[in-house]
DRENPA-3360 file (N, C-alpha, C; in nm, 2 decimals, always signed):
BEGIN
1 = MTEVAESR = +8.87/+14.04/+4.20/+8.77/+13.99/+4.31/+8.70/+14.11/+4.36 ~ +8.57/+14.10/+4.38/+8.49/+14.21/+4.43/+8.52/+14.24/+4.58 ~ +8.54/+14.37/+4.61/+8.56/+14.41/+4.75/+8.42/+14.43/+4.81 ~ +8.39/+14.37/+4.92/+8.26/+14.38/+4.99/+8.28/+14.47/+5.11 ~ +8.20/+14.57/+5.13/+8.21/+14.66/+5.24/+8.17/+14.59/+5.37 ~ +8.24/+14.63/+5.48/+8.21/+14.56/+5.60/+8.07/+14.58/+5.66 ~ +8.02/+14.70/+5.63/+7.88/+14.73/+5.67/+7.83/+14.84/+5.57 ~ +7.69/+14.84/+5.56/+7.63/+14.94/+5.47/+7.57/+15.05/+5.55;
9 = DLKLTHED = +7.65/+15.12/+5.63/+7.60/+15.23/+5.71/+7.59/+15.36/+5.63 ~ +7.65/+15.36/+5.51/+7.66/+15.47/+5.42/+7.59/+15.44/+5.28 ~ +7.54/+15.53/+5.21/+7.48/+15.51/+5.09/+7.56/+15.58/+4.97 ~ +7.60/+15.50/+4.87/+7.67/+15.55/+4.76/+7.57/+15.56/+4.64 ~ +7.52/+15.67/+4.61/+7.42/+15.69/+4.51/+7.48/+15.68/+4.37 ~ +7.40/+15.67/+4.27/+7.45/+15.67/+4.13/+7.52/+15.80/+4.10 ~ +7.46/+15.91/+4.15/+7.52/+16.04/+4.13/+7.66/+16.05/+4.20 ~ +7.67/+16.00/+4.32/+7.79/+16.00/+4.39/+7.90/+15.92/+4.32;
17 = FERVRRLI = +7.86/+15.81/+4.27/+7.96/+15.72/+4.20/+8.01/+15.79/+4.07 ~ +7.92/+15.85/+4.00/+7.96/+15.92/+3.88/+8.05/+16.04/+3.91 ~ +8.03/+16.10/+4.02/+8.12/+16.21/+4.06/+8.26/+16.15/+4.10 ~ +8.26/+16.04/+4.16/+8.39/+15.97/+4.19/+8.46/+15.94/+4.06 ~ +8.39/+15.89/+3.97/+8.45/+15.85/+3.84/+8.51/+15.98/+3.77 ~ +8.43/+16.09/+3.77/+8.48/+16.21/+3.71/+8.60/+16.26/+3.78 ~ +8.60/+16.27/+3.91/+8.71/+16.33/+3.99/+8.84/+16.25/+3.98 ~ +8.83/+16.11/+3.98/+8.95/+16.03/+3.97/+9.01/+16.04/+3.83;
25 = HERAGIAL = +8.92/+16.06/+3.73/+8.97/+16.07/+3.59/+9.04/+16.21/+3.57 ~ +8.98/+16.31/+3.63/+9.04/+16.45/+3.62/+9.17/+16.45/+3.69 ~ +9.18/+16.39/+3.81/+9.30/+16.40/+3.89/+9.41/+16.31/+3.85 ~ +9.38/+16.18/+3.82/+9.48/+16.08/+3.79/+9.47/+16.01/+3.66 ~ +9.37/+16.05/+3.58/+9.36/+15.99/+3.45/+9.29/+15.85/+3.45 ~ +9.25/+15.80/+3.56/+9.20/+15.67/+3.57/+9.06/+15.66/+3.52 ~ +9.03/+15.58/+3.43/+8.90/+15.56/+3.37/+8.83/+15.44/+3.45 ~ +8.76/+15.48/+3.55/+8.70/+15.38/+3.65/+8.58/+15.32/+3.59;
33 = ALHKKEMV = +8.58/+15.18/+3.58/+8.48/+15.11/+3.51/+8.35/+15.11/+3.59 ~ +8.24/+15.09/+3.53/+8.11/+15.10/+3.59/+8.09/+14.99/+3.70 ~ +8.16/+14.87/+3.67/+8.14/+14.76/+3.77/+8.23/+14.78/+3.89 ~ +8.30/+14.89/+3.91/+8.38/+14.91/+4.03/+8.31/+14.98/+4.14 ~ +8.18/+14.99/+4.14/+8.11/+15.06/+4.24/+8.13/+15.00/+4.38 ~ +8.13/+14.87/+4.39/+8.16/+14.80/+4.52/+8.29/+14.84/+4.58 ~ +8.39/+14.84/+4.49/+8.53/+14.87/+4.53/+8.54/+15.01/+4.58 ~ +8.47/+15.10/+4.50/+8.47/+15.25/+4.54/+8.41/+15.26/+4.68;
41 = YSRLARRL = +8.29/+15.19/+4.70/+8.23/+15.20/+4.83/+8.32/+15.16/+4.94 ~ +8.38/+15.04/+4.93/+8.46/+14.98/+5.03/+8.58/+15.07/+5.07 ~ +8.64/+15.12/+4.97/+8.77/+15.20/+4.99/+8.74/+15.34/+5.04 ~ +8.64/+15.40/+4.99/+8.61/+15.54/+5.03/+8.53/+15.55/+5.16 ~ +8.45/+15.45/+5.19/+8.37/+15.45/+5.31/+8.47/+15.46/+5.43 ~ +8.58/+15.40/+5.42/+8.68/+15.41/+5.53/+8.72/+15.55/+5.56 ~ +8.74/+15.63/+5.45/+8.78/+15.77/+5.47/+8.67/+15.85/+5.53 ~ +8.54/+15.82/+5.48/+8.43/+15.90/+5.54/+8.42/+15.87/+5.69;
49 = RTLGLNQF = +8.44/+15.75/+5.73/+8.43/+15.72/+5.88/+8.54/+15.78/+5.95 ~ +8.66/+15.78/+5.89/+8.77/+15.85/+5.96/+8.75/+16.00/+5.98 ~ +8.68/+16.06/+5.88/+8.66/+16.20/+5.88/+8.53/+16.24/+5.96 ~ +8.45/+16.13/+6.00/+8.33/+16.16/+6.07/+8.21/+16.21/+5.98 ~ +8.22/+16.17/+5.85/+8.12/+16.21/+5.75/+8.02/+16.10/+5.73 ~ +7.89/+16.13/+5.71/+7.79/+16.02/+5.69/+7.73/+16.03/+5.55 ~ +7.78/+16.11/+5.46/+7.73/+16.11/+5.33/+7.85/+16.12/+5.23 ~ +7.84/+16.05/+5.12/+7.95/+16.06/+5.02/+7.94/+16.20/+4.95;
57 = KAYLDLLD = +7.82/+16.26/+4.94/+7.82/+16.39/+4.88/+7.90/+16.49/+4.96 ~ +7.90/+16.48/+5.09/+7.97/+16.57/+5.17/+8.12/+16.55/+5.15 ~ +8.16/+16.43/+5.14/+8.30/+16.40/+5.11/+8.35/+16.45/+4.98 ~ +8.27/+16.43/+4.88/+8.30/+16.47/+4.74/+8.30/+16.62/+4.73 ~ +8.21/+16.69/+4.80/+8.21/+16.83/+4.81/+8.34/+16.89/+4.87 ~ +8.40/+16.81/+4.96/+8.53/+16.85/+5.02/+8.64/+16.85/+4.92 ~ +8.62/+16.76/+4.81/+8.72/+16.75/+4.71/+8.69/+16.85/+4.59 ~ +8.57/+16.84/+4.55/+8.53/+16.91/+4.43/+8.54/+17.06/+4.45;
65 = GHVDSSEW = +8.62/+17.12/+4.36/+8.64/+17.27/+4.37/+8.75/+17.31/+4.47 ~ +8.82/+17.21/+4.53/+8.93/+17.24/+4.63/+9.05/+17.17/+4.58 ~ +9.11/+17.22/+4.48/+9.22/+17.14/+4.41/+9.34/+17.12/+4.50 ~ +9.36/+17.20/+4.61/+9.47/+17.19/+4.69/+9.44/+17.12/+4.83 ~ +9.33/+17.07/+4.84/+9.29/+17.00/+4.96/+9.38/+16.88/+4.98 ~ +9.43/+16.86/+5.11/+9.52/+16.75/+5.14/+9.44/+16.62/+5.13 ~ +9.31/+16.62/+5.13/+9.23/+16.50/+5.11/+9.25/+16.43/+4.98 ~ +9.29/+16.51/+4.88/+9.31/+16.45/+4.75/+9.41/+16.33/+4.75;
73 = EHFVNALT = +9.51/+16.34/+4.83/+9.61/+16.24/+4.84/+9.55/+16.11/+4.89 ~ +9.46/+16.12/+4.99/+9.39/+16.00/+5.04/+9.30/+15.94/+4.94 ~ +9.23/+16.03/+4.87/+9.13/+15.99/+4.77/+9.20/+15.91/+4.66 ~ +9.31/+15.96/+4.60/+9.38/+15.89/+4.50/+9.45/+15.76/+4.55 ~ +9.51/+15.77/+4.67/+9.57/+15.65/+4.72/+9.46/+15.54/+4.74 ~ +9.34/+15.57/+4.78/+9.24/+15.47/+4.81/+9.19/+15.41/+4.68 ~ +9.20/+15.48/+4.57/+9.14/+15.42/+4.44/+9.25/+15.37/+4.35 ~ +9.37/+15.37/+4.39/+9.48/+15.32/+4.31/+9.51/+15.17/+4.34;
81 = TNLTSFFR = +9.52/+15.09/+4.24/+9.54/+14.95/+4.26/+9.69/+14.92/+4.25 ~ +9.74/+14.85/+4.35/+9.89/+14.82/+4.35/+9.91/+14.67/+4.35 ~ +9.90/+14.61/+4.23/+9.92/+14.47/+4.22/+10.06/+14.44/+4.15 ~ +10.15/+14.39/+4.23/+10.29/+14.37/+4.18/+10.36/+14.26/+4.25 ~ +10.48/+14.23/+4.20/+10.56/+14.12/+4.26/+10.70/+14.14/+4.20 ~ +10.80/+14.08/+4.27/+10.93/+14.08/+4.22/+10.94/+14.00/+4.08 ~ +11.01/+14.06/+3.99/+11.03/+14.00/+3.85/+10.90/+13.96/+3.79 ~ +10.79/+14.04/+3.81/+10.67/+14.01/+3.74/+10.69/+14.03/+3.59;
89 = EAHHFPIL = +10.63/+13.94/+3.51/+10.65/+13.94/+3.36/+10.80/+13.93/+3.33 ~ +10.85/+13.81/+3.37/+10.99/+13.79/+3.38/+11.07/+13.80/+3.25 ~ +11.00/+13.79/+3.14/+11.07/+13.79/+3.01/+11.14/+13.92/+2.98 ~ +11.09/+14.03/+3.05/+11.14/+14.16/+3.02/+11.29/+14.18/+3.08 ~ +11.32/+14.12/+3.18/+11.44/+14.15/+3.25/+11.57/+14.10/+3.18 ~ +11.57/+13.98/+3.11/+11.68/+13.95/+3.03/+11.70/+14.04/+2.91 ~ +11.59/+14.09/+2.86/+11.60/+14.19/+2.75/+11.66/+14.32/+2.80 ~ +11.62/+14.36/+2.91/+11.68/+14.48/+2.97/+11.83/+14.46/+3.00;
97 = ADHVRAQS = +11.87/+14.34/+3.05/+12.01/+14.31/+3.08/+12.09/+14.32/+2.96 ~ +12.05/+14.25/+2.85/+12.12/+14.26/+2.73/+12.13/+14.40/+2.67 ~ +12.03/+14.48/+2.69/+12.03/+14.61/+2.63/+12.13/+14.70/+2.71 ~ +12.13/+14.69/+2.84/+12.22/+14.78/+2.92/+12.37/+14.74/+2.90 ~ +12.39/+14.61/+2.89/+12.53/+14.56/+2.87/+12.59/+14.62/+2.74 ~ +12.50/+14.65/+2.64/+12.55/+14.70/+2.51/+12.58/+14.85/+2.51 ~ +12.54/+14.91/+2.62/+12.55/+15.06/+2.63/+12.69/+15.10/+2.68 ~ +12.74/+15.21/+2.64/+12.86/+15.27/+2.70/+12.82/+15.39/+2.78;
105 = GSVKIWCC = +12.90/+15.41/+2.88/+12.87/+15.53/+2.97/+12.76/+15.49/+3.07 ~ +12.70/+15.59/+3.13/+12.60/+15.57/+3.23/+12.47/+15.51/+3.18 ~ +12.39/+15.45/+3.27/+12.26/+15.39/+3.24/+12.16/+15.45/+3.32 ~ +12.05/+15.49/+3.26/+11.94/+15.55/+3.34/+11.80/+15.49/+3.30 ~ +11.73/+15.45/+3.40/+11.60/+15.38/+3.38/+11.49/+15.46/+3.45 ~ +11.37/+15.47/+3.39/+11.26/+15.53/+3.46/+11.15/+15.42/+3.47 ~ +11.11/+15.39/+3.60/+11.00/+15.31/+3.63/+10.89/+15.40/+3.67 ~ +10.78/+15.41/+3.59/+10.68/+15.52/+3.61/+10.56/+15.47/+3.69;
113 = AASTGEEP = +10.56/+15.34/+3.72/+10.45/+15.29/+3.81/+10.51/+15.20/+3.91 ~ +10.58/+15.26/+4.00/+10.67/+15.19/+4.10/+10.59/+15.11/+4.20 ~ +10.47/+15.15/+4.23/+10.38/+15.08/+4.33/+10.46/+15.07/+4.46 ~ +10.46/+14.95/+4.51/+10.52/+14.92/+4.64/+10.67/+14.88/+4.63 ~ +10.73/+14.89/+4.51/+10.87/+14.88/+4.50/+10.93/+14.76/+4.44 ~ +10.84/+14.65/+4.42/+10.90/+14.53/+4.37/+10.96/+14.54/+4.23 ~ +10.90/+14.62/+4.15/+10.95/+14.64/+4.01/+11.08/+14.71/+4.01 ~ +11.09/+14.83/+4.08/+11.22/+14.90/+4.08/+11.33/+14.82/+4.14;
121 = WSLAMTLT = +11.30/+14.74/+4.25/+11.41/+14.66/+4.31/+11.45/+14.55/+4.21 ~ +11.36/+14.50/+4.14/+11.39/+14.39/+4.03/+11.48/+14.45/+3.93 ~ +11.45/+14.58/+3.89/+11.53/+14.65/+3.79/+11.67/+14.67/+3.85 ~ +11.68/+14.71/+3.97/+11.81/+14.73/+4.04/+11.89/+14.60/+4.04 ~ +11.83/+14.49/+4.08/+11.90/+14.36/+4.08/+11.95/+14.33/+3.94 ~ +11.86/+14.35/+3.84/+11.90/+14.32/+3.70/+12.02/+14.40/+3.66 ~ +12.02/+14.53/+3.69/+12.13/+14.62/+3.65/+12.26/+14.58/+3.72 ~ +12.25/+14.54/+3.85/+12.37/+14.50/+3.92/+12.43/+14.38/+3.86;
129 = EALGSRVQ = +12.35/+14.28/+3.83/+12.40/+14.15/+3.77/+12.45/+14.17/+3.63 ~ +12.39/+14.26/+3.56/+12.43/+14.28/+3.42/+12.55/+14.37/+3.40 ~ +12.57/+14.47/+3.49/+12.67/+14.57/+3.47/+12.80/+14.55/+3.55 ~ +12.79/+14.47/+3.65/+12.90/+14.45/+3.74/+12.95/+14.58/+3.80 ~ +13.08/+14.61/+3.79/+13.13/+14.73/+3.86/+13.07/+14.86/+3.79 ~ +13.02/+14.85/+3.67/+12.97/+14.96/+3.60/+12.84/+15.01/+3.66 ~ +12.78/+14.93/+3.75/+12.65/+14.97/+3.80/+12.66/+15.09/+3.89 ~ +12.78/+15.13/+3.93/+12.79/+15.26/+4.00/+12.76/+15.38/+3.92;
137 = NAKIVATD = +12.75/+15.36/+3.79/+12.71/+15.47/+3.70/+12.57/+15.45/+3.65 ~ +12.49/+15.37/+3.72/+12.35/+15.35/+3.68/+12.26/+15.41/+3.78 ~ +12.14/+15.45/+3.73/+12.04/+15.52/+3.82/+11.90/+15.47/+3.77 ~ +11.81/+15.45/+3.87/+11.67/+15.42/+3.84/+11.59/+15.52/+3.91 ~ +11.51/+15.59/+3.83/+11.41/+15.69/+3.89/+11.28/+15.61/+3.90 ~ +11.22/+15.60/+4.01/+11.10/+15.52/+4.03/+10.99/+15.62/+4.08 ~ +10.88/+15.63/+4.01/+10.77/+15.72/+4.05/+10.64/+15.65/+4.05 ~ +10.55/+15.71/+4.12/+10.41/+15.67/+4.13/+10.32/+15.78/+4.19;
145 = IDTKALAT = +10.20/+15.77/+4.16/+10.10/+15.87/+4.21/+10.07/+15.85/+4.36 ~ +10.08/+15.72/+4.40/+10.03/+15.67/+4.53/+10.14/+15.69/+4.64 ~ +10.12/+15.79/+4.72/+10.22/+15.82/+4.82/+10.24/+15.71/+4.93 ~ +10.13/+15.64/+4.96/+10.14/+15.54/+5.06/+10.22/+15.42/+5.00 ~ +10.19/+15.38/+4.87/+10.27/+15.28/+4.81/+10.42/+15.32/+4.80 ~ +10.45/+15.44/+4.77/+10.59/+15.49/+4.76/+10.66/+15.48/+4.90 ~ +10.59/+15.50/+5.01/+10.65/+15.49/+5.14/+10.69/+15.35/+5.16 ~ +10.61/+15.25/+5.12/+10.65/+15.11/+5.14/+10.77/+15.08/+5.05;
153 = ASAGIYPI = +10.76/+15.13/+4.93/+10.87/+15.11/+4.83/+11.01/+15.16/+4.88 ~ +11.01/+15.29/+4.93/+11.13/+15.35/+4.97/+11.19/+15.28/+5.10 ~ +11.10/+15.23/+5.18/+11.15/+15.16/+5.30/+11.22/+15.03/+5.26 ~ +11.17/+14.97/+5.16/+11.24/+14.84/+5.11/+11.23/+14.73/+5.20 ~ +11.12/+14.72/+5.28/+11.11/+14.61/+5.37/+10.99/+14.52/+5.33 ~ +11.01/+14.39/+5.32/+10.91/+14.30/+5.27/+10.90/+14.17/+5.35 ~ +10.78/+14.11/+5.36/+10.77/+13.99/+5.43/+10.86/+13.88/+5.37 ~ +10.91/+13.79/+5.46/+11.00/+13.69/+5.41/+10.94/+13.60/+5.30;
161 = NQIEKLPM = +10.81/+13.58/+5.31/+10.75/+13.49/+5.21/+10.76/+13.55/+5.07 ~ +10.77/+13.68/+5.06/+10.78/+13.74/+4.92/+10.93/+13.72/+4.88 ~ +11.02/+13.74/+4.97/+11.16/+13.72/+4.93/+11.20/+13.58/+4.90 ~ +11.14/+13.48/+4.96/+11.17/+13.34/+4.94/+11.14/+13.29/+4.80 ~ +11.06/+13.37/+4.73/+11.03/+13.33/+4.59/+11.15/+13.36/+4.50 ~ +11.24/+13.44/+4.55/+11.36/+13.47/+4.47/+11.46/+13.36/+4.48 ~ +11.55/+13.35/+4.38/+11.66/+13.25/+4.39/+11.75/+13.28/+4.51 ~ +11.81/+13.18/+4.57/+11.89/+13.19/+4.69/+12.00/+13.29/+4.67;
169 = EQRKRFFM = +12.06/+13.29/+4.56/+12.18/+13.38/+4.53/+12.13/+13.53/+4.54 ~ +12.01/+13.56/+4.49/+11.96/+13.70/+4.50/+11.92/+13.73/+4.64 ~ +11.86/+13.64/+4.71/+11.82/+13.67/+4.85/+11.94/+13.70/+4.93 ~ +12.05/+13.63/+4.92/+12.17/+13.65/+5.00/+12.24/+13.78/+4.96 ~ +12.24/+13.80/+4.83/+12.32/+13.92/+4.78/+12.25/+14.05/+4.80 ~ +12.12/+14.05/+4.79/+12.05/+14.18/+4.78/+11.96/+14.21/+4.90 ~ +11.94/+14.12/+5.00/+11.85/+14.14/+5.11/+11.92/+14.11/+5.24 ~ +11.88/+14.18/+5.35/+11.92/+14.15/+5.48/+11.80/+14.10/+5.56;
177 = RGVGAKSG = +11.81/+13.98/+5.61/+11.70/+13.92/+5.69/+11.69/+13.98/+5.83 ~ +11.57/+14.01/+5.87/+11.55/+14.06/+6.01/+11.58/+13.96/+6.11 ~ +11.61/+14.00/+6.23/+11.63/+13.91/+6.34/+11.54/+13.95/+6.46 ~ +11.52/+13.86/+6.55/+11.44/+13.89/+6.67/+11.30/+13.93/+6.63 ~ +11.26/+14.05/+6.68/+11.12/+14.09/+6.65/+11.10/+14.11/+6.50 ~ +11.20/+14.13/+6.43/+11.19/+14.15/+6.28/+11.23/+14.03/+6.20 ~ +11.22/+13.92/+6.26/+11.26/+13.79/+6.19/+11.17/+13.76/+6.07 ~ +11.05/+13.82/+6.07/+10.96/+13.78/+5.96/+10.97/+13.87/+5.83;
185 = VARVNPAL = +11.07/+13.96/+5.83/+11.08/+14.05/+5.72/+11.23/+14.06/+5.67 ~ +11.25/+14.12/+5.56/+11.38/+14.14/+5.50/+11.38/+14.28/+5.44 ~ +11.50/+14.34/+5.44/+11.52/+14.47/+5.38/+11.62/+14.47/+5.27 ~ +11.60/+14.55/+5.17/+11.70/+14.56/+5.06/+11.82/+14.62/+5.12 ~ +11.94/+14.57/+5.07/+12.06/+14.61/+5.12/+12.10/+14.75/+5.07 ~ +12.19/+14.82/+5.14/+12.22/+14.96/+5.11/+12.27/+14.98/+4.96 ~ +12.35/+14.88/+4.91/+12.40/+14.90/+4.78/+12.29/+14.90/+4.67 ~ +12.19/+14.81/+4.69/+12.08/+14.81/+4.60/+11.99/+14.94/+4.62;
193 = AALVEYRQ = +11.97/+14.98/+4.74/+11.89/+15.10/+4.77/+11.95/+15.22/+4.71 ~ +12.08/+15.23/+4.70/+12.15/+15.35/+4.65/+12.12/+15.37/+4.50 ~ +12.07/+15.26/+4.43/+12.05/+15.27/+4.28/+11.92/+15.34/+4.25 ~ +11.82/+15.34/+4.35/+11.69/+15.38/+4.32/+11.65/+15.51/+4.39 ~ +11.59/+15.60/+4.31/+11.54/+15.72/+4.37/+11.39/+15.73/+4.35 ~ +11.31/+15.73/+4.46/+11.17/+15.73/+4.46/+11.11/+15.88/+4.46 ~ +11.01/+15.90/+4.38/+10.95/+16.03/+4.38/+10.80/+16.02/+4.35 ~ +10.72/+16.11/+4.40/+10.58/+16.11/+4.37/+10.56/+16.18/+4.23;
201 = LNLLAARW = +10.48/+16.12/+4.14/+10.46/+16.18/+4.01/+10.33/+16.14/+3.96 ~ +10.25/+16.23/+3.91/+10.12/+16.21/+3.84/+10.15/+16.22/+3.69 ~ +10.12/+16.11/+3.62/+10.14/+16.11/+3.47/+10.05/+16.21/+3.40 ~ +9.95/+16.26/+3.47/+9.86/+16.37/+3.41/+9.92/+16.51/+3.43 ~ +10.02/+16.52/+3.51/+10.07/+16.65/+3.55/+10.12/+16.72/+3.42 ~ +10.11/+16.86/+3.42/+10.16/+16.93/+3.31/+10.31/+16.92/+3.29 ~ +10.38/+16.90/+3.41/+10.53/+16.89/+3.41/+10.57/+16.77/+3.48 ~ +10.65/+16.69/+3.42/+10.71/+16.57/+3.49/+10.84/+16.60/+3.55;
209 = EVEGPFDA = +10.86/+16.58/+3.68/+10.99/+16.61/+3.74/+11.09/+16.50/+3.73 ~ +11.11/+16.46/+3.60/+11.21/+16.36/+3.57/+11.29/+16.41/+3.45 ~ +11.42/+16.38/+3.44/+11.50/+16.42/+3.34/+11.56/+16.30/+3.26 ~ +11.54/+16.30/+3.13/+11.60/+16.20/+3.05/+11.74/+16.25/+3.00 ~ +11.79/+16.18/+2.90/+11.73/+16.07/+2.83/+11.75/+15.94/+2.90 ~ +11.65/+15.85/+2.89/+11.65/+15.72/+2.95/+11.69/+15.61/+2.86 ~ +11.76/+15.51/+2.91/+11.79/+15.39/+2.83/+11.67/+15.31/+2.82 ~ +11.58/+15.31/+2.92/+11.45/+15.24/+2.91/+11.35/+15.30/+3.00;
217 = IFCRNIMI = +11.23/+15.29/+2.96/+11.11/+15.33/+3.05/+11.03/+15.21/+3.07 ~ +11.00/+15.18/+3.19/+10.91/+15.07/+3.23/+10.77/+15.14/+3.26 ~ +10.67/+15.11/+3.18/+10.54/+15.16/+3.20/+10.45/+15.04/+3.18 ~ +10.44/+14.96/+3.29/+10.37/+14.83/+3.27/+10.25/+14.83/+3.36 ~ +10.14/+14.78/+3.30/+10.02/+14.76/+3.37/+9.96/+14.88/+3.44 ~ +9.98/+14.99/+3.38/+9.91/+15.12/+3.43/+9.83/+15.18/+3.32 ~ +9.87/+15.17/+3.19/+9.79/+15.22/+3.08/+9.65/+15.17/+3.07 ~ +9.63/+15.05/+3.12/+9.50/+14.99/+3.11/+9.40/+15.06/+3.20;
225 = YFDKPTQK = +9.44/+15.15/+3.29/+9.35/+15.23/+3.37/+9.31/+15.36/+3.31 ~ +9.38/+15.39/+3.19/+9.35/+15.52/+3.13/+9.27/+15.50/+3.00 ~ +9.20/+15.60/+2.96/+9.13/+15.59/+2.83/+9.23/+15.62/+2.72 ~ +9.18/+15.59/+2.59/+9.27/+15.59/+2.48/+9.34/+15.73/+2.46 ~ +9.26/+15.84/+2.46/+9.33/+15.97/+2.44/+9.44/+16.00/+2.55 ~ +9.41/+15.96/+2.67/+9.51/+15.98/+2.78/+9.64/+15.89/+2.75 ~ +9.61/+15.77/+2.71/+9.73/+15.68/+2.67/+9.81/+15.74/+2.56 ~ +9.75/+15.79/+2.46/+9.82/+15.85/+2.35/+9.90/+15.97/+2.39;
233 = RILERFAP = +9.85/+16.06/+2.47/+9.92/+16.17/+2.52/+10.04/+16.13/+2.60 ~ +10.03/+16.04/+2.69/+10.14/+15.99/+2.77/+10.25/+15.93/+2.69 ~ +10.21/+15.84/+2.60/+10.31/+15.78/+2.51/+10.39/+15.88/+2.43 ~ +10.32/+15.98/+2.38/+10.39/+16.09/+2.30/+10.48/+16.17/+2.39 ~ +10.45/+16.18/+2.52/+10.54/+16.25/+2.61/+10.66/+16.17/+2.64 ~ +10.65/+16.03/+2.64/+10.76/+15.94/+2.67/+10.87/+15.96/+2.56 ~ +10.83/+15.97/+2.43/+10.92/+15.96/+2.32/+11.04/+16.05/+2.33 ~ +11.03/+16.18/+2.36/+11.15/+16.26/+2.37/+11.24/+16.24/+2.49;
241 = LLKPNGLL = +11.19/+16.16/+2.59/+11.26/+16.12/+2.71/+11.35/+16.00/+2.69 ~ +11.34/+15.93/+2.58/+11.41/+15.81/+2.55/+11.54/+15.84/+2.47 ~ +11.65/+15.77/+2.49/+11.76/+15.78/+2.40/+11.72/+15.72/+2.27 ~ +11.79/+15.75/+2.16/+11.75/+15.70/+2.02/+11.73/+15.55/+2.02 ~ +11.81/+15.48/+2.09/+11.79/+15.33/+2.09/+11.73/+15.28/+2.22 ~ +11.66/+15.37/+2.29/+11.60/+15.33/+2.42/+11.48/+15.24/+2.40 ~ +11.44/+15.17/+2.50/+11.33/+15.08/+2.50/+11.22/+15.12/+2.59 ~ +11.09/+15.09/+2.55/+10.97/+15.12/+2.63/+10.91/+14.98/+2.66;
249 = FAGHSENF = +10.89/+14.95/+2.79/+10.84/+14.82/+2.82/+10.69/+14.84/+2.87 ~ +10.60/+14.76/+2.81/+10.46/+14.76/+2.84/+10.42/+14.64/+2.92 ~ +10.29/+14.64/+2.97/+10.24/+14.53/+3.04/+10.19/+14.42/+2.94 ~ +10.16/+14.30/+2.99/+10.13/+14.19/+2.91/+9.99/+14.21/+2.83 ~ +9.90/+14.29/+2.89/+9.77/+14.31/+2.82/+9.76/+14.45/+2.75 ~ +9.88/+14.52/+2.74/+9.88/+14.65/+2.68/+9.94/+14.65/+2.54 ~ +9.87/+14.72/+2.45/+9.92/+14.72/+2.31/+9.92/+14.87/+2.27 ~ +10.04/+14.92/+2.24/+10.06/+15.06/+2.20/+10.06/+15.09/+2.05;
257 = TYLTDAFR = +10.06/+14.98/+1.97/+10.08/+14.99/+1.83/+9.98/+15.08/+1.76 ~ +9.86/+15.07/+1.81/+9.75/+15.15/+1.74/+9.72/+15.28/+1.80 ~ +9.80/+15.32/+1.90/+9.78/+15.45/+1.97/+9.86/+15.56/+1.91 ~ +9.98/+15.54/+1.87/+10.07/+15.64/+1.82/+10.17/+15.58/+1.73 ~ +10.22/+15.67/+1.64/+10.32/+15.62/+1.55/+10.46/+15.66/+1.60 ~ +10.47/+15.70/+1.72/+10.60/+15.74/+1.78/+10.68/+15.62/+1.81 ~ +10.62/+15.50/+1.83/+10.69/+15.38/+1.87/+10.66/+15.26/+1.77 ~ +10.76/+15.17/+1.77/+10.74/+15.05/+1.69/+10.77/+14.93/+1.78;
265 = LQGHTVYG = +10.69/+14.82/+1.75/+10.71/+14.70/+1.83/+10.84/+14.63/+1.80 ~ +10.92/+14.60/+1.90/+11.05/+14.53/+1.88/+11.05/+14.39/+1.93 ~ +10.95/+14.36/+2.02/+10.94/+14.22/+2.08/+10.82/+14.22/+2.15 ~ +10.80/+14.11/+2.23/+10.68/+14.09/+2.30/+10.66/+14.20/+2.41 ~ +10.57/+14.30/+2.39/+10.54/+14.41/+2.47/+10.67/+14.50/+2.50 ~ +10.76/+14.50/+2.40/+10.88/+14.59/+2.41/+10.88/+14.68/+2.28 ~ +10.90/+14.81/+2.30/+10.89/+14.90/+2.19/+11.02/+14.99/+2.18 ~ +11.05/+15.03/+2.06/+11.15/+15.13/+2.04/+11.10/+15.25/+1.97;
273 = LASGPGSR = +11.17/+15.35/+1.96/+11.13/+15.47/+1.89/+11.11/+15.44/+1.74 ~ +11.01/+15.49/+1.68/+10.99/+15.47/+1.54/+11.10/+15.54/+1.46 ~ +11.16/+15.65/+1.51/+11.27/+15.72/+1.45/+11.41/+15.67/+1.49 ~ +11.41/+15.57/+1.58/+11.54/+15.52/+1.63/+11.61/+15.43/+1.54 ~ +11.73/+15.38/+1.58/+11.81/+15.29/+1.50/+11.73/+15.17/+1.46 ~ +11.74/+15.13/+1.33/+11.67/+15.01/+1.28/+11.53/+15.03/+1.24 ~ +11.48/+15.16/+1.25/+11.34/+15.18/+1.22/+11.32/+15.18/+1.07 ~ +11.20/+15.15/+1.03/+11.17/+15.15/+0.89/+11.09/+15.27/+0.85;
281 = S = +11.13/+15.34/+0.74/+11.06/+15.46/+0.69/+10.95/+15.42/+0.60;
% end
């Protein structure tokens, strides 16, 4: 749905828009489509007003050439899309449950597009239900480039109407309902929260502050924002972070088959290492 600016007190020229597209691609790898100009205006105009600027050029000059400017965080947060829900693309979670049950020793998962936390908490619920007492040896590393979304995720507080979409058993087991002034929200319980570690991470960074090997990597519905060369580079960096029998989970509209020969398709948007168990030479 197109975002419409509340007022047109600022002008976003073609040159300004092209600079935005270049800067977000260089900083976050996002290939911003040409039809996103209205969205860019709506989201960035708020920052200009906050900073007391009346030209997009002045704002972009603040960023361009100043790699350490604190404004970059606001810029990236504004242009990052966080569309998520609990147990989104539900067919992946039984696959993960079966996979972790078959493992011995500790289990480690990386969710690399954590957004506002619904996916990492869904993973934590899945591991708890699948592993039983063994879940104390499980860990989920949840990362995202958007610091504002990560703050929501780590707080683990959600409107009741989001929680009520979950089965009653999961609501009672994994969430604490607010009372009084907080009656409209629920918080993930401490046992679930202990399974997830949230960190800020840019997939374009030269170094990723995560340590494998992972039993699974969830990289869902983020690759669609990158161009093909960026997708290929990221996928090839995932490969050495997976255990030999590890799984890579993609989004419903993402196909990695033609990007790299490091992975082979194992199921609907589920991949294993091409050199892993059961691979064909």
